[in-house]
DRENPA-3360 file (N, C-alpha, C; in nm, 2 decimals, always signed):
BEGIN
1 = XXXXXXXX = +19.46/-12.83/+9.05/+19.50/-12.79/+9.18/+19.54/-12.91/+9.26 ~ +19.65/-12.89/+9.33/+19.69/-13.00/+9.42/+19.71/-12.93/+9.56 ~ +19.65/-12.99/+9.65/+19.66/-12.94/+9.79/+19.79/-13.00/+9.85 ~ +19.87/-12.92/+9.90/+19.99/-12.97/+9.97/+19.96/-12.99/+10.12 ~ +19.88/-12.90/+10.17/+19.84/-12.90/+10.31/+19.70/-12.86/+10.32 ~ +19.61/-12.94/+10.39/+19.47/-12.91/+10.40/+19.44/-12.88/+10.55 ~ +19.34/-12.81/+10.57/+19.30/-12.78/+10.71/+19.28/-12.90/+10.80 ~ +19.24/-13.01/+10.74/+19.22/-13.14/+10.82/+19.35/-13.18/+10.89;
9 = XXXXXXXX = +19.46/-13.16/+10.82/+19.59/-13.20/+10.87/+19.65/-13.10/+10.97 ~ +19.60/-12.98/+10.97/+19.65/-12.87/+11.05/+19.55/-12.82/+11.15 ~ +19.45/-12.90/+11.19/+19.35/-12.85/+11.28/+19.28/-12.73/+11.23 ~ +19.26/-12.72/+11.10/+19.19/-12.60/+11.04/+19.27/-12.47/+11.04 ~ +19.40/-12.48/+11.06/+19.48/-12.35/+11.07/+19.54/-12.31/+10.93 ~ +19.56/-12.41/+10.84/+19.63/-12.37/+10.71/+19.59/-12.46/+10.60 ~ +19.57/-12.40/+10.48/+19.56/-12.47/+10.36/+19.66/-12.41/+10.26 ~ +19.73/-12.49/+10.19/+19.83/-12.45/+10.10/+19.82/-12.53/+9.97;
17 = XXXXXXXX = +19.82/-12.45/+9.85/+19.81/-12.52/+9.72/+19.88/-12.44/+9.62 ~ +19.90/-12.49/+9.50/+19.96/-12.43/+9.39/+19.87/-12.46/+9.26 ~ +19.86/-12.36/+9.18/+19.77/-12.37/+9.06/+19.84/-12.31/+8.94 ~ +19.79/-12.35/+8.82/+19.83/-12.29/+8.70/+19.70/-12.23/+8.64 ~ +19.70/-12.10/+8.61/+19.58/-12.03/+8.57/+19.59/-12.00/+8.42 ~ +19.50/-12.04/+8.34/+19.49/-12.02/+8.20/+19.47/-11.87/+8.17 ~ +19.52/-11.82/+8.05/+19.50/-11.68/+8.02/+19.35/-11.64/+8.03 ~ +19.33/-11.52/+8.08/+19.19/-11.47/+8.09/+19.10/-11.53/+8.20;
25 = XXXXXXXX = +19.16/-11.62/+8.28/+19.08/-11.69/+8.39/+19.13/-11.66/+8.53 ~ +19.06/-11.69/+8.62/+19.09/-11.68/+8.77/+18.97/-11.70/+8.85 ~ +18.98/-11.71/+8.98/+18.87/-11.74/+9.06/+18.77/-11.62/+9.07 ~ +18.65/-11.65/+9.11/+18.55/-11.54/+9.13/+18.59/-11.46/+9.26 ~ +18.55/-11.33/+9.26/+18.57/-11.25/+9.38/+18.52/-11.32/+9.51 ~ +18.60/-11.30/+9.61/+18.57/-11.37/+9.74/+18.63/-11.29/+9.85 ~ +18.58/-11.30/+9.97/+18.64/-11.24/+10.09/+18.60/-11.32/+10.21 ~ +18.70/-11.38/+10.28/+18.68/-11.45/+10.40/+18.80/-11.43/+10.49;
33 = XXXXXXXX = +18.89/-11.53/+10.49/+19.01/-11.52/+10.58/+19.12/-11.46/+10.50 ~ +19.23/-11.43/+10.57/+19.35/-11.38/+10.51/+19.40/-11.48/+10.41 ~ +19.48/-11.43/+10.32/+19.54/-11.52/+10.21/+19.67/-11.46/+10.16 ~ +19.76/-11.54/+10.13/+19.88/-11.50/+10.06/+19.88/-11.56/+9.92 ~ +19.93/-11.48/+9.82/+19.94/-11.52/+9.68/+20.08/-11.48/+9.63 ~ +20.15/-11.58/+9.56/+20.28/-11.55/+9.51/+20.28/-11.60/+9.36 ~ +20.32/-11.51/+9.27/+20.32/-11.54/+9.13/+20.45/-11.61/+9.10 ~ +20.44/-11.73/+9.05/+20.55/-11.81/+9.01/+20.60/-11.77/+8.87;
41 = XXXXXXXX = +20.51/-11.76/+8.78/+20.54/-11.71/+8.65/+20.41/-11.66/+8.58 ~ +20.43/-11.58/+8.48/+20.31/-11.52/+8.41/+20.29/-11.38/+8.46 ~ +20.17/-11.32/+8.42/+20.13/-11.19/+8.46/+19.99/-11.19/+8.52 ~ +19.97/-11.15/+8.64/+19.84/-11.16/+8.71/+19.80/-11.02/+8.75 ~ +19.67/-11.00/+8.73/+19.61/-10.87/+8.79/+19.53/-10.91/+8.91 ~ +19.57/-10.86/+9.02/+19.50/-10.88/+9.15/+19.41/-10.76/+9.17 ~ +19.29/-10.79/+9.22/+19.19/-10.68/+9.26/+19.17/-10.70/+9.41 ~ +19.21/-10.60/+9.48/+19.19/-10.60/+9.63/+19.10/-10.48/+9.66;
49 = XXXXXXXX = +18.98/-10.52/+9.70/+18.87/-10.41/+9.71/+18.85/-10.36/+9.57 ~ +18.86/-10.22/+9.56/+18.84/-10.16/+9.43/+18.97/-10.13/+9.36 ~ +19.08/-10.18/+9.41/+19.21/-10.14/+9.36/+19.28/-10.26/+9.28 ~ +19.30/-10.24/+9.15/+19.38/-10.34/+9.07/+19.53/-10.32/+9.09 ~ +19.60/-10.43/+9.09/+19.75/-10.43/+9.10/+19.80/-10.54/+9.01 ~ +19.89/-10.51/+8.91/+19.94/-10.61/+8.83/+20.08/-10.66/+8.88 ~ +20.10/-10.78/+8.87/+20.23/-10.84/+8.91/+20.28/-10.96/+8.83 ~ +20.41/-10.96/+8.81/+20.47/-11.07/+8.73/+20.53/-11.17/+8.83;
57 = XXXXXXXX = +20.62/-11.25/+8.77/+20.69/-11.35/+8.85/+20.76/-11.29/+8.97 ~ +20.74/-11.34/+9.09/+20.80/-11.29/+9.21/+20.71/-11.20/+9.29 ~ +20.60/-11.16/+9.23/+20.51/-11.07/+9.30/+20.44/-11.15/+9.42 ~ +20.43/-11.08/+9.53/+20.37/-11.14/+9.65/+20.26/-11.05/+9.70 ~ +20.15/-11.10/+9.73/+20.04/-11.02/+9.78/+19.98/-11.09/+9.91 ~ +19.97/-11.00/+10.01/+19.90/-11.04/+10.14/+19.76/-10.98/+10.13 ~ +19.66/-11.06/+10.15/+19.52/-11.01/+10.15/+19.47/-11.03/+10.29 ~ +19.44/-10.91/+10.36/+19.39/-10.92/+10.49/+19.25/-10.98/+10.50;
65 = XXXXXXXX = +19.21/-11.04/+10.61/+19.08/-11.10/+10.64/+18.97/-11.01/+10.60 ~ +18.87/-11.06/+10.54/+18.74/-11.00/+10.49/+18.77/-10.89/+10.38 ~ +18.88/-10.89/+10.31/+18.90/-10.80/+10.20/+18.85/-10.87/+10.07 ~ +18.76/-10.81/+10.00/+18.71/-10.86/+9.88/+18.82/-10.86/+9.78 ~ +18.85/-10.98/+9.71/+18.96/-10.99/+9.62/+18.94/-11.09/+9.51 ~ +19.01/-11.08/+9.41/+19.01/-11.17/+9.30/+19.14/-11.16/+9.22 ~ +19.17/-11.25/+9.13/+19.28/-11.23/+9.04/+19.25/-11.30/+8.91 ~ +19.32/-11.25/+8.80/+19.30/-11.30/+8.67/+19.44/-11.30/+8.60;
73 = XXXXXXXX = +19.46/-11.40/+8.52/+19.58/-11.41/+8.44/+19.56/-11.32/+8.32 ~ +19.64/-11.21/+8.31/+19.63/-11.11/+8.20/+19.73/-11.13/+8.09 ~ +19.82/-11.24/+8.11/+19.92/-11.27/+8.01/+19.87/-11.37/+7.91 ~ +19.95/-11.40/+7.81/+19.92/-11.50/+7.71/+19.95/-11.64/+7.76 ~ +20.07/-11.66/+7.82/+20.09/-11.80/+7.87/+20.02/-11.82/+8.00 ~ +20.02/-11.95/+8.04/+19.96/-11.98/+8.18/+20.04/-11.91/+8.28 ~ +19.97/-11.88/+8.39/+20.04/-11.82/+8.51/+20.04/-11.92/+8.63 ~ +20.14/-11.92/+8.70/+20.15/-12.01/+8.82/+20.13/-11.93/+8.94;
81 = XXXXXXXX = +20.05/-11.98/+9.04/+20.03/-11.91/+9.16/+20.05/-12.01/+9.28 ~ +20.11/-11.96/+9.39/+20.11/-12.04/+9.51/+20.03/-11.96/+9.61 ~ +19.95/-12.03/+9.69/+19.86/-11.97/+9.79/+19.86/-12.04/+9.92 ~ +19.86/-11.96/+10.03/+19.83/-12.02/+10.16/+19.72/-11.94/+10.22 ~ +19.64/-12.01/+10.30/+19.52/-11.95/+10.37/+19.49/-12.02/+10.49 ~ +19.45/-11.95/+10.60/+19.41/-12.02/+10.72/+19.27/-12.07/+10.71 ~ +19.24/-12.15/+10.62/+19.11/-12.21/+10.61/+19.12/-12.35/+10.55 ~ +19.01/-12.43/+10.57/+19.01/-12.56/+10.52/+18.90/-12.59/+10.41;
89 = XXXXXXXX = +18.84/-12.48/+10.36/+18.73/-12.50/+10.28/+18.75/-12.50/+10.13 ~ +18.88/-12.49/+10.08/+18.91/-12.49/+9.94/+18.86/-12.62/+9.87 ~ +18.80/-12.61/+9.76/+18.77/-12.73/+9.68/+18.81/-12.70/+9.54 ~ +18.82/-12.80/+9.45/+18.86/-12.77/+9.31/+18.76/-12.69/+9.24 ~ +18.63/-12.68/+9.29/+18.53/-12.60/+9.22/+18.55/-12.45/+9.25 ~ +18.63/-12.42/+9.35/+18.66/-12.28/+9.38/+18.73/-12.21/+9.26 ~ +18.81/-12.28/+9.18/+18.88/-12.23/+9.07/+18.83/-12.29/+8.94 ~ +18.70/-12.30/+8.92/+18.65/-12.38/+8.80/+18.69/-12.31/+8.67;
97 = XXXXXXXX = +18.71/-12.18/+8.67/+18.75/-12.12/+8.54/+18.89/-12.13/+8.51 ~ +18.97/-12.20/+8.59/+19.11/-12.20/+8.58/+19.16/-12.34/+8.53 ~ +19.26/-12.34/+8.45/+19.33/-12.47/+8.42/+19.43/-12.49/+8.52 ~ +19.43/-12.60/+8.59/+19.50/-12.62/+8.72/+19.60/-12.73/+8.70 ~ +19.72/-12.71/+8.75/+19.82/-12.82/+8.75/+19.92/-12.80/+8.87 ~ +19.99/-12.90/+8.91/+20.08/-12.89/+9.02/+20.22/-12.85/+8.96 ~ +20.29/-12.76/+9.03/+20.42/-12.72/+8.99/+20.52/-12.78/+9.08 ~ +20.51/-12.76/+9.21/+20.60/-12.81/+9.31/+20.54/-12.80/+9.45;
105 = XXXXXXX = +20.61/-12.85/+9.55/+20.57/-12.86/+9.68/+20.57/-12.72/+9.74 ~ +20.45/-12.66/+9.77/+20.44/-12.52/+9.81/+20.51/-12.49/+9.94 ~ +20.51/-12.57/+10.04/+20.58/-12.53/+10.16/+20.73/-12.52/+10.15 ~ +20.79/-12.60/+10.06/+20.93/-12.58/+10.03/+20.97/-12.44/+9.99 ~ +20.88/-12.38/+9.91/+20.91/-12.25/+9.86/+20.85/-12.13/+9.95 ~ +20.75/-12.16/+10.02/+20.69/-12.05/+10.10/+20.75/-12.03/+10.24 ~ +20.82/-12.14/+10.29/+20.88/-12.12/+10.43/+21.03/-12.09/+10.42;
% end
């Protein structure tokens, strides 16, 4: 995972990063602040509350604040994800089950 923008540089208002998720992996379920997720490539299953949703390249998900959510790569190749969140608490241990790499500068693609 490479952070493009961290909360420390935005007075705690935004964190932005991009990751590559290995097949069968993803972060544990969590619910705090709102979050956006964009699938760059691969196939990802998002779980928002009790509702699963599958999405491939180009899928965009907005997760409202305090919504329990998780996602997992359900495809065979790695899946790329871009994420933005109004928080500064992300650490590399947040996605310990994921294989993580940088793909490109997130803000260039998200704005």
